[in-house]
N, C-alpha and C positions, 0 to 999 in steps of 0.2 A: 504493500500500500504506500502510495506516494506521500511524502511529507509536505507541509505547507510552511512557507516563510511567514514571518510576522506581518508581512505586507500583503498576504493573500486577500484579505477582505478589501484592502485598498485597491488592488488590481481589479477585483470584481466591480467595485463601485465606479471605477474609471472605464469600465467596459472591456476589460482585458479578456482575450480568448485564451482560456487556461488549458494547458496541455502537460502531459508528463514529460519531464526532462531531468536526467541525472538524479532520479529518486525524489524529485520535487514536482509540485504542480506550479507552473510558471506561465506568464503570459507570452504567447508566441507573437501576438500583435494586439493593438487596441483598435478602436473604431476608425482611426485615421488610415490604417493600413500600413504595410511594410514600406512601401515606396515613400509615402509622406513622412514616416518616421525617419527613414534613412536620410531624406533630404533635409529634414529639420536639424539633424546632427551635423550635416555638412555646412548648412547655411545659418543656423541659429543655435539650438541646443536641444538635447534629449536627455531624459532621465530613465535609468535602468535599475531594476532590482537584480543584483548579482549576489544575493545572500546565500545562494546555493554553493558558492565557492568555499573551499576549505581553508581554515586557519590553524596553523601549528606553530607553537613556540619552541625555540631551542635556547636553553638557559644553562648557565654555569661556566666556570673557568675554562672548560674545554669545548665550549660551544663553537668557537671559530674553527678549531681543528676538526670537529665533526663535520661542519658544513663543507670545509675544503676537501675532505676526504670523500664525502658522499656525492657532492655536486661537481660539475665540470668547470664552472666559473671559479674565479679567485675572489674571496671575500675579505682578504687582507686590506688594511688601509682605508676602510670605509669610515666616513664621518657619521655621527649620530644623525639619524633621519635619512640617510642615503638608502636607495633601493637598487637592487641589482638582479637582473634576469639570469636564469640558468636552466639548462636541461639537467635531469638526473638520470643516470644511465645504469643499465645492467652491466655485468662483467663483459658481455659480448658486444657492448656498444649500442645495443638497442635502448630505446628511451622508456624509462619508467613513467616520467611526466616532465613537463616544463613548468616553471614556477618563478615567483618573485620573492626575494629575501629582503627584508627591511632590517637595518640595524637600529634598534631603539636606543641602546647604549652598550657599553662594553659588557660582554657576556650575556646579552639579551637580544634575541633576534625573533622577528615574526616572519613566518613563511606562508605564502598564499599559494594554494595548489588548486588544480582543476577539480570541480565538483565530483565528476564521475570516477576520479582516481583517488579521492581523499583517503579512503580506508586502506587501499593498497599502498599509497605513499607513506602513510603513517606507520603501517606495519613494516615497510622497508626501512624507514628511518630508525624505528625501535630495534630492528634486527641488527643494524649496524652502529647503534649507539655505543660509544666507548668513553672511558674515563669519567671525569666529573662534569657531565653534561646530561640534560634530560630533554627529550622531545615530549611535548604535551599537546594533545588535540583539544583546541578550545572552540572548534567550529560551532558547536551548539549554542554558544553564548554571544556570538558576533553576527551582526548583519552588515551587509555592504551595499552601498548605493553609489552608482556611477553617474556623474554629471558631465556630459560630453558635448563639445561643440565650441565654435568660436565665441559664443557669448557666455560660456561657463564661468570665466573669471569674473565678469561683471555681475553675474547673478550671485555667485558665492560671496563676493565682497559686500553685498547687502546684508549678509547674515553673520559675518565674522570680522575681526579686526585685521588690519594690514599685516601685522607681525605674524599672524597665524597662517598666512598664505604661502605655501612653498614656492620659492622662486624658480628652482631648477626642475626640469623634467627628470623623472625618476628620483624624486626626493619627497619627503613627507614631514609634516609637523606632528610628532608623536602625541603631544598633549595640546589639543585645540578645543575650541567650542564653536559650534555653528548653531545659530538660533538658540543659544543657551544650552545645547546638548554636547556633552563631552564626547570627543571623537578623535580619530586620526584622520588628517587631511593628506591625501597622497596625490601628487601630480603625475598620474599615470592613466592608462586607458587602453582600450582594445578596439578603437574605431578609426585610427589614423588622424584624429583631431586632438587639439589641446583639450584638456579636461581634468577632472578630479575623481578620485574614488574615496569615499568616506566610510570609515569603519567605526561602528558604534555598538553599544549594548543592544542585543536583539530587540528588546522591548521598546527601545527608543526609535526604531526605524519608522513607524507610521507618523510620528510627530516630525521627524526629519524630512520625510517625503512631503508632507503637507507644507512645511515651511519653505522648502525649495520650490515647489510648484507655485506657491503664492508669490515668492520673490521673482519668479520667472514668467509670470502670467502675461506681462506686457512686453516680453522679450522673445516670444516665439517658442518657449519651452513646452514640450509635450512629452508624455510618457511613451517609452519605447519598449518593444519586446524582443524575444530571442531571434525573430526573423531578421529584424534590422541589425541586430548585433552581429549576425553572421554575414550579411551582405556588406556591412561596413568593414569588418576585419578582412574580408576577402578582397575588396577594392584596395585596401591598404597593404595587401600582400602579406598579411600576418598568418603564420602557421597555426593550425589547430590540432591538438592531440587527438589521435584516432583517425586523422586524415593525412596531414603533412608529416607526421612523425608517429611512431609507435614502437613496439618491441622489435619490429623488423626494419625500421628506417632510422638510421643513426643521425645525430644532430649535424654532422658535417654535410651529409647528403642533402639535408633540407635547408641548408644555408645558415646554420647557426654556429658556424666555426668561430665567430667572434666571441662566443660565450664558452669556448673550450680552451682553457689555459694550460697548454702543455708544459709551460715552464715551471709550474708549481710541482710540489711533491706528488707522489702517486695518488691518484683518485680512481674510484671505481669506473671501469670501462676504458681507462687511458690507453692501455696496451692494444685494445681492439679497434680504437677509432682511427680511420684512415686519415692521412694528410690530404690536403686539397688536390695535390698532383696525383694522388693514388685513386681518386674517385672513378667509378665506372658509370655513375648516374648522379644527377642532381636535380633539385627543384627549379622549375622555370615557370614563367607566366605564359598563358596562351590567350591571344585575342581571337575570338571566333570571327572568321571572315565569311563562312558559309551560313546556311540557315539551320538554326537549332541551338539548343543549349547543351553544353557538355557538363554533365554531373560527375560525381566521384566514381571511380572504378571503371571508367571507360577506357578500353584499349586504344593506344595511340600508335599510328602507323606513319611511316615514310614510304610511300609506294605500297609494296606488299610486305615490308619489313616491320615487324612489331618492335617498337623502340621504347615503350614505356606505358604508363598508366596515369590517368588523371586522379587527383586527390581531392579536389573541391571544384565546384563550378556553379555559376549563377548568372542571371542578367544583372549587370551593374547599373543601378538606378542613376547615379550621378554621371557616370561616363556615357551611358546610353547604349551600350552594346554588351553582348555576353562575354564573359571571361572565365578562365579556369586556371588552376595550378596543376602541374603534372610533374612526375618523376620521369625524366628521360635519359637515355644513354648519352654519354658525353658528346659524341660526334654530332648530335642533333640539337644541342642546347644553345647554339649561336642565335642571337636575335635576328629575325628575318627568315629563319628556317620555316618552310612550309610543311605542315603535317596534317593528318586527318584523324579524327576520333570516330570510333564505331559507336553509334548511338541507336539503339533499338534496330539493329540490323542494317543501318545505312551509314555512310560516311559523311561527317561534317568537317568542313575545311577550317583550319586555324593556322595562326602564325605565332611563332615563339617571340615574345617580347620581354624586355627587362622588367624586373620587379622593383618597387611596387607599381601596381597599375595606377594608383592615385597617390599624390603627395600634396599635402596642404601647402598653401602659400607661405613662404618664409622658411620652409624646411630645405 
């Protein structure tokens, strides 16, 4: 039986179409529809309930050593409030999950993991916990709300003081108040836009949602569901676990080599991960030039040669044409390469293009 976030009644009141997702009942869209929600985030602002995500703390004198051994990125030298992205790998280089680590202070870290992987991730961390450090699953006590879009900063500033606003992308204010509610304000997101993710006590989420909606009512803010969250991340070329990476797709293949720090001491999966020059396949973008939409798991061909498989695909509302991401053999990954996807027994033409498909102004 699916769980409900503390915002369930709020979503119903706003006309959310509730569907099962990652063990929760969540809105796939609201009455405005996915396209309008998508465009609101690109041009104004959107509000998302992402309380289904998992939160795990790592505390103790050996917390940093544990993170550096279990994760592929290097968490040394972080300042208080800094956030850093990382894959977490199996010994064979396959991906357990991808996640974000926040340094709250020395010996105290917050790890945000994907909802569908939370229990698996926590079990993996506990299995590899060493020394004077403890991993603790606090997911049940935390709600997360994402405020995303070019007007997010102006809206949030109505509800908090200037000193609480994180200046840098991938940083947070660990102890802030928004609309009088204690929370973490993080300058992060999964949409390709500027924005914030707010973490608060679960029971405070409805009041936070209401305050944000009121603050943004004259600035184009609308509630957004899972559908727009997926189309937005896809336009921005952002990988999703279970699509662009999993236990069979390593982080280097999917373009996450920047978060694999080989210079640090041994970490789980290090010996198995290929170097960039050793890759036999990698993730690319596809612009659909024929008629049709390429969804995930479509075979990709060059002539009659099978060269890979699609991992995600959709019509891109802002760009105005269908796009997909795919894992292709290296000789076919150059931008401009013509390929075809097999969709329901017919071929759909596409062209390899550089990622991301969409980049916001100023990036």
